[in-house]
N, C-alpha and C positions, 0 to 999 in steps of 0.2 A: 735737480736730478743727479748730478755729478756728486754732490756731497752725500746723498742718500746711498750712492753705489760705493763711495769710499767707506762709509760707515758699515756697510754690508761686508766689504772686504776684511775690515778690521775685526768684526764680530766673527766671521767665519774662520779667521786665522787662529782663534782660541782652540787649544788642545782639548781632546775628548778626555774626560775624567777617568782614571783607571777602572773604577768600579762599574762605569758604563760600557766599557769595551766588551765586545763579544769575542771569545776566541775563534780562531779560523776554523777549527774543528766543528764548532756549532754553526757557524756560518755555511760551511760546506753541507753539514748534515741537513740544514733547513733548505738550502739550494737544491738538494737532490728530489725534494718534494715537487718542484716545478718540472723536473725531468719527468716524473711519473705523470703529472698533470698533462704535460704536452704530448707525451707518447699516447696517452688515452684520448685526449680531446682532438689535437691537431691531426693525428693519424686517422682518426674516425672521419673528420671533415675532409681530409685529403683523399681517402678512398671512397667516400660516400657517392659522390657524383659520378666518378669514373665506373665503379662498380655496379651501381643500380641503374644509372641512365645509359651509360655506354656499353656495359657488358651484358646486362640483363634486359636492357631495353624498356624500363619503366619511364613514365613521363617525368620530365624534370620537375613539374609542378607537384606531382604526387610525392616525389622524394622530399621536395621542399616542405609540403604539408606534414609528413611523418618527422622530419627534423623539428619543424615549428611546434608540433604537438608535444613532442618529448622535451623540447626546451621550456614550454609552458609548465609542464609537470615538474621539471627540474627546478624552475624558478619558484614554485610553491613549496617544494620540499626543502629548499634552502633556509627559509626562515625558521622552519621547525627544527632543523638540525643545529642552526646557530643558536636558538634559544636553549635547546637542550645541553649544548655544549657550554654556554655561559652559566647554566645552572648546575653543572656537573660538579660533584664532590669526591670524585673518585681519587684514591690515593695515587694513582698513576698520572693525574693531572686532568685539566678540563678539556684539552685538545687532543693529547697524544693517543688515548684509547680509540677515538673516532677515526683518527688518521691511520692507525694500524690496521683496524678492521676494514675501513673503507677502501684502502689500497688494494688489499687481497681480493675483496669482492669484485672491485671494478676491473682488475686485471684478468680474473679468472673468467669473466663474462665477456670480455672483449671478442674473443674468436667466435663466440656463439652468433654474433650479429651477421657474420659472413657465411654461416652454414646453410643458408636457405637453399633448398633444392632448385637447381636450374629449371627442371622440367615442370615447375608449378606454373599455374596461370598467374598473369599479372595481379589479379585480385588477391590471390593467395600469398604471393610474394609481398604486396603492400601490407596486408594484415601482419604477417610475419615481422615486417620491418617496424611497424608501429609499435607492436608488443615488446619486441626486443629492445628497441631504443628507450622505451619507458622504464624497463627494468634497469638497463645499463645507467641511465642518468640518476635513478634512484640511488644506486651504489656510488656513483660519481659524487653526488651531494654529500654522502657521509664522509667522504675524503676531503673534498675540495674546500668546503666552508670552514672547518676547523683548522685546516692547513693555512689558509689566508689569514685567519684570525691570529695564528701563532706568530706570524710575522711582525705584528704590532706589539708583541710582548717580550721580544728578545732584549730590547734596550729602550730606555726613555730618552736617549740622546738624539738630537736633530741631525748631526752629521754622521753618527754611527749607523742610523738608519739607512742612510744613503749608501754607506759602505756595505751593509748587509745585502742591499739590492744590487750593488755592483757585482759582488761575488756571485750572487744568484744569476745574475744576467750572463756572466762569463761561463759558469757551469751550464747554464742553460744553452748557450751558444755552442759549447763543445759538444753536449749531447744531441744538439739539433742537427749536427751533421749526420746522425743516424736517421733522423726523421727526413732530412733532405733527400737522402739516397734510398729510403726504405721503398718508395714507390718505383723508382727505376729498378731497384733490385727484384721487386715482385714482378716486374714486366720482363726482366732478364730471365728470372726463373720460368715465366710463362712460355719462353721459347724452347724449354727443355721438354723432350718427349715424355720423361718420367713425371713431370708435373702436370702437363696437359692443359695449357691454356691460361688466359688472364685470370679467370675465376679462381682456379686452384692456386695460381700465384699469390693472390691476395690472401687466401685462406692460409697458406703456408707461413707467410711472414706475420700474420696475425698472432701466431703463438710466440713469435719472437717478441713482438710488442708486449704481449701479455706478461712474459717474464720480466721485461723492463719495468712495466707499471707497478708490479708486486714488489720487486727488489728495491727500486728506488723510492717507492711510496712509503715503506716501513722505516727507512733510515731517519727522517725528521722525528718519528715517534721514540726512536731509540737514542737519538743523539742530541736532542734539544732541551733547553731549560725554559719553563714557563715563569718569568719573573714577577708576573703580577697575580699569581695564584693565591698567595696568603691574603693579598689586599682584597681580592674578589670573594674569598671565603667569609670575610667580615662583614661585607655589605648585604643589605636586605635584598630579597628578590624584587625585581621590577616587572611590573605587568608588561606584557609584549606591546600593547597598543600605546602605553605611556611612553615606552621607548621610542616607538616609531613616531609619535607625534613630536618628541623632542628632535628627532633627526631631521624632520621637515622644517624645523625652525633653525637648523645648523647651516648657515650660509657656506662655509668652506666644504662641508660634506656635499651639499647640493652642486657646488662648482666642480668638484672633483668627479663626482658621479656622472654629472652631465659631460664632462670632458671625455671620460672613459667610454660611456656608452655611445656617444655620438661617433667617436673614431671607430669603435667596435663595429657599430652598425654598417658603416660604410666599407670597412675592410671585409667583414664576413659576407656582406652582400655581393662583393666582387671577387672574393678569394676563390670561390668555386669556378669562376670564369678563367682563372689562370691556366687551368689544365686545357681548357678549350683554346685559349689564346695560344699557348705553346704548341699544342698537337695540331690544331686545325688552321689557326691564322698564320703561324710562322712556318710550320712544317707541312701544311697541306694534308693532314690526316695520318702522319706517321706517329703512332703512340709511342714507340720506344724512344725515337729520337727526341720527341717533345718531353718525355719523362726525364731523359738525360740532360736536356737543356735546363729543366727545373732543378735537377741535381747540381749542375755547374753553377747556376745562379746562387743557390744557397750556399755552396762551398765558397764562392767569392765573398759573399756577404759575411761569412764567418770571421775572416780575418779583419775586416773593418769593424765588426760588431765588437770584437774583444777589445780592439784598440779604443773604440768609442766609449766602452764601459769604464776603462781605467781613465780615459780623458774627461769623463763626467765626474769621476772622484776628484781629480786634480782641480777642476773648475769649481767643484763644491767647496773648495778651501778659499774661494774668492767670492762667489756669488750665490744668492738665494736660489732655492729650487725653482721657483715659479718663473724667475726670469730666464733660467737656463731652458725651462720647458718651452717657453715661448720661441726661443731660438731653434729648438728642435722641431717644433710644429711648422715654423717657417721653412726649415730645410726639407720637411716631408712634403710640403706643398710644391716646392720647386722640383722635387724628385718625380712626383706623380705627373706633373705637366711635362717634364722631360721624357718620361716613360711613353706618353702619348706619341711624341715625335720620333722616338727610337724604336718602336715596335713596328716592324714592317715585315711583310712576307718575304721569305727566302733570305732573311738577314738575321740569323740567330744571334751572332756575336754582337750586333748592334744593339740588340734588347738589353745587354749586360752593362752598357755605359752608365746608366743612371743608378744602378742597384748599390754601388758603394754609398752613395749619398742617402739613399733609402735605408740602408742598414744602420748608418750612424744616426739618423733621425729617429728610427724605431727604437733602437736601443735606449737612446736618451730619453725618449718619450716614456718607456715603461719602467725604467729605472726611477726616474723622478716622480712620476705620478703615483706609483705604488708606495714610494717612500712618503709622499705627501698624504696618501691615504692612512698611513700609520700615524702621522701628525694629527690628523683629524680626530682619532681615538682619544688623544689627550685633550683636545679642545672640547669634545663631548664629555669627558669626564669633568672638565673645568666647569662646564654649563650645568650638568646633571647631578654630579657627585657619585656617578656609577661607572664601573668599567664594563663596557658593552661590545668588546671587539668581536665576539661572535655575532651579535645582532648586526653590527655595522657591516661585516664581512658578508653576512647572509643578505642584508638588504641590498648592498652593492651588487652581489651576485644576482640577486633578484631582478633588479633594474637593468643590469648588464645582460642577463639571460633573456629578458624580455625584448631588449634591443636585438639580441642575437636571434631570437625567434622570428621576430619580424624580418630581419635581415635575410635568414635562410628562406623564408617564404618569398621575400622580394627577390632573392637570388633566382629561385626557381621560375618565378613570374617574368624576371628580366630575360632569362634565357630563352623562355618558351614564347613570351608575347611581345617583348621589345626587340631583342636580338633575332628572334624567330628562328632559332636553330632547330633544325629538324633531323633528329637521329633515327627515326622510325623507318625500318626497312620492311616491316610486315604489311605491305600494301601492294595493290594491284597496279601493274603498268602496261601500256599497249604492247600487244603482241606483234612482232614483225611478220608473224605467219598468218595469212589471210584465213577467213572463216572457211572457205572451200578446202584449203590446205589442211586446216585443223581436222576436218572431218576425215580426210584421206589418211592423215597420220595415225589418228585414233583407230581407223579401221584396219590399219596394217599391223597394229600391235598384237603380238602373240603372248598373252599373258601366261598361258600354260607353259611356255618354254623357259620362263625366268626362274632363277634359283630360289627367289622369294616364294613363288607359287609353289614349287615342289616341297619347300620347308613348311609352308603353311599347311599343306595337305599332310604331311609327316607328323605334325604335332598333334598329340592325342587330346581331343577336345570334344565337346558336345557340338552338334550341328548348329551353325549360326553363331556360336560363341566367338568373341573377339580375343585375340592374343596380344600381348605387349610386344613392342618393337625389341626389347631385350630377348624375349623368348624366340622371336623370329630369327633374330641375328645369331643367337647361340645355335639353333638347328641349322641355319645356312653354314655356319663355320664347320660343324660337325660333317656336314654333307660334302663341303668343299675339299676337307683334308682326308676324306675317306678313300683308303687304298694308297695313299701317298706316303712313302718311307723317308725320303731325303728331307732333312731339315730345312734347306733352303727353299725348296718347293713348298713345304708346308707354310714357311713364313710369308712367301709370296701369295699363297692362296688366302691366308688370314688377312693380309694387306688388302687384297681385292674385296674381300667381305667387309672390311672396316670402311672402305671407301664407299661401298654401297649402303652401308649402314648409315654413314653421315649424310648421304643423299636422301635416303628414305626418311630420315629424321626431319629434314627440311620440308620434304614433299608431304609427310603425314601432317605436320603442323600447318601447312598450307591448305591441305584438304579439309582439316578440322575447322579452320577458319571459314571456309566455304560452306561447310556442312553442320552449322552450329545447332540445327534442329535434331541432329542424330544423337541419341542418348548414349550410344556406345562409344567408349573412350580408347578403343584399341584397334587392331587390324582385323578386318574381316575380308572375305573373298571380294566383296563388292568394293570395299574401300582400296584394297590392293590394285584391283583393276583400274580404278581411277588414278591412283598414284603412278602405275606404270604408264598410263596414257599420258598424264601430265609430264612424266620424265621424258617421254618421246618428243613431245611439243617443245619443251624447254631445251633439248639437245638440238632441235632444228633451229631454235632461236639463237643459240650460241654459234651455230655454223654461220648464220646469217651476219652476226656480229663480227665473226672472224673475216668474213668477205668485205664488210665495211672498213675493217681495220687495214686489210691489204689495199684497198682503194685510197685510204687516207694516206698510207705510206708512200704510194706512188704519186699522190697529189702533193705531198709535202716535198718530195724530192724534186718535183717539177718547179716548185715556187722559186722566184728569184732570191739571191742571197739577202738582198735589202729587206725583204719582208720577214727573214728570220733573225733580224737584229734589232736592238733598240728596246725601249720601255714596252711598246706594243707588239713585240715580236711574236710571230705565230710559231707555236711548238707542235710537234707531232702529236702530243697528248691532246692539246686543245683543238686541233684540227680534227682528230678522231672523235672527240667529244661532240664537236659541232655537227659532223656528218651523221653520227649516231642519234643526236636529238632531232635533226631534220628527218631522218628515216622513221623515228618514233613518232613524230608529230604527223607525218603523212599516214603512216599506219593507223594511227587513232582516228584520223579523219576518214580514212577509207572504212575502218571498222563501224564508225557512227553511221555512215551512209548505208553500209550493207545491213546493218541492224534495223535501221529506219525503214528500209524497204521490205524486210522480212517480218517485222513485229506485227504489223496489222494483220497479216494472214494467220500468224501464230495465234494471236488474240482472238480472232474470229472463230478459230477452230476449237477454242476452249469451251467446255460445257457451260451452260448458264449459271449452274450453281456456284461455280468458282468466281463469278463476276458479281456476286451478291454477299451481303452481309458484312461483319466487321473486318474480316480478313479478305475482303474482295480484291481480286486482282484487276488492276487497271492497265490500260495500254502504256501509261508512262512507267508504271512499276515493272510490267513485263520487259519493256525496252531496257530499263536499267539493268535488270537480272540478266538479259541476254548480252549486253555490253560486258558485264562483270565476268560472266562465263567464258567470254572470248578473250579476256585479258589474262595475264600471268602474274603469279606472286613473285615479287621482286627478290625476297630472301631465298626462295627456292631456286630461282634462276641464278643467283650468285653461287649457291651450292653446286649446281651443275657445272657452271664455269670453273669453280675451284677444282672440282673432282676431274674435269677434263685437263686443266692445266697441270694438276699434280701428277696425273698418269703420264704427262708428256715430259716430265722432268727427267734428266739422267739420274741413274741409280746412285751416283756419287753425291748428289746433293741431298739425298734422303738418309744419308748415313752420317755418323759421327756425332759429336757433341753440339754442333750448330746446324744439325740436319733440319731441312724444311720440312714441317709437318702439314698435313692436310688442314688441321684446325688454324695453324698460323697463316697459311696461304689464304683460307677463306676469310679470316679476320682482316688481312690486308685488302682484299677485295671489297669487303664491306665498308671499310674506312674510306676507300677511293669513292664508293658509291654514295656514302654520306656527304662527302665534299661536293659531289655533282649535284646533290639534291638542293643545296643551299640557294636561296633566291639572291638576286643581285642586292648588294648592300648589307648583307648578313654580317660578313667579317668586319666591315667598317663600324657597324653598330656594336659589335662585340668589343672592338678597341675603345670606342667612346665609353661604353658602360664600364669597362674595366678601369678607366682613370679618372672620369669626372666626378663620380660620387666622392671619393676620398679627398679631393681638392675642396669640394663644398664643405665637407664635414670638418676639415682642418681649419678652414676659415672661421667656422663657428667656435671650435676649440680656441683659437687665438682670441677671440672676443671674450669667452669665459674666463680665461687666465688673466686678462687685463683687470678683472674685478677680484682676484683672489687676494684675501686680507692676511693670511697667515705668514708673516716674514719671520726670519730667524729670531730677530730681536723680540717680536711678540710672543713666540713659542718659549723663549727662554724665561720670560716673566711668568707665563702660564705654568711652566714646570716648577718654578720656585714656589708659587702659591699652591700647587698641589702638594708638593713635598711638605709644606708647613702645615697643610690641612690633614693629611693622612700618612705621613711618613715616606720614606724612600722605598723603592722597589728592592727586592732582595732575590738571590738565586736560591732555588729549592730543588 
């Protein structure tokens, strides 16, 4: 073994021939392509779960299916693009025209993904997401497959290929700083009143990403040289399936593709969990704090990544690639094991301890495995006599994207079915107001005295027609400012209408959920009456919760100091939550008892016709309906709480650049409620699913690398035989 390593060192010390060296300008131009690729691909994955699951409240599994379907489509378009690129006879080259057009189309379509209207139903949002992702990944294939194939054509030299991917890695890490901070930047923008929340924050930065994708993506098409272009022109066309069969007999190819897709599967399956780990596990639901932690993590890794890239280049002068890759895989395994033990709630800085080791291992892994992928192209030519970089890049993309497809689906299933993370707030919870009190409160509501009722009557419409919330709010605003001349008073009146509008929006959504059989999709007098009654009930619920909070504060102050210290210390928040849950449990039990006693009489009073046929009412269904009608919508309750809290804020906190907005306050309360909803063990399962899959995958990668046959010595002989057979590569 030691003699083999000494021979390895001696061989790797040989200088690269002048004609095989790639000028730094070309290396940099090629490297900019991965910047475009990552801004399109990584930013999409980074925003996807947060935007559609956390902000728009789609199910995690549904988002996983949408991404999975798009990746399946992407995987089938890749071989088509790769084959067309291999066969291209364009005077501009085989790869560069595809790269140029693909980068422009990918960049311009990126913002379209996030333009789905928030008010759409979940089914409509899901359909939009499926279609948008299919189109996006078609454009992405046109760019990515020829770009990856180009990397194998820049030089035939074993060491120079590693040098190319070292430069690519450094450029990638520099521009990755933008990716690292793009999500925190979007969340920072979301706090600004002129942006208006997280959804618009993502939409705003999507245009910045689009510019980067286009500009960086066209640079490889303008600045790189295809060295194998003339050789490829002379060769006969290869049938697609003939090339595929040859690849299936190519052992180095199978090992490299197995290594990449195994690691990718585990990383993608757990990558979406990083957002939930930072926001919910470490910070207990604080979105901006979790996003900033992710940014700090990435910035810290940047410095170690750049150092690691040049370290790989220096070690490349002594050791073969596959031996160094085995070392990087071992370091990654060590890192993920360490991350499990250093990721703890309330200790954000501890989570960063293992990240330098992770950065070093990841950079080494990708620099080396991509360089080895280029070597596989030479081995394929040696075995088949054909240059098939496009087919090899496409087939690797195909397998990798199938792995990513499965990983994305598994990610959603992990989050929903294994971690069992529940972010759905559109559900009913027990009312702290008794059934008798509900009737009293609803009976005292004077709908005719509300501004909404007066606005509804003032809108010109046919009898019985529904109006939209926007029309109602516009009329309410006009009536509120009528006769007012001072600008400050006008602004205050408009603010009050805006608060009512936010509350009505939540109440309308809750009522539509309860009244699914009603075909009308707007506000009628009947619906407005129900909304105002629900608002009165929810306000009473908020009052009761405030009373519980007052009792919790008094109980907390009376606790001995010893109970407020140590690992299991009681906090005011935990005590308040416990007392609130106890009140809810008691209220739910009381509700069920009251309904159970009243339901038989209600059922007996029903006409016989309603108890027969396919849609017959049973005692059980009537009991369930009465229970649901006596419960309250959680999201609507949060909207009332937020409006109450916002109105109680001092005016100074509602002004200036860092002003607290109603939307921001509502989001904060929603995040706290999401944390409260999680069942015991959810956060621990999240932590395990975040770290265990990569460790298992890396162990498999280590076993695969053990069997890799292409040493530097063997590839040097392969290159000589190829040059004797068809001549040297030339720059064109």
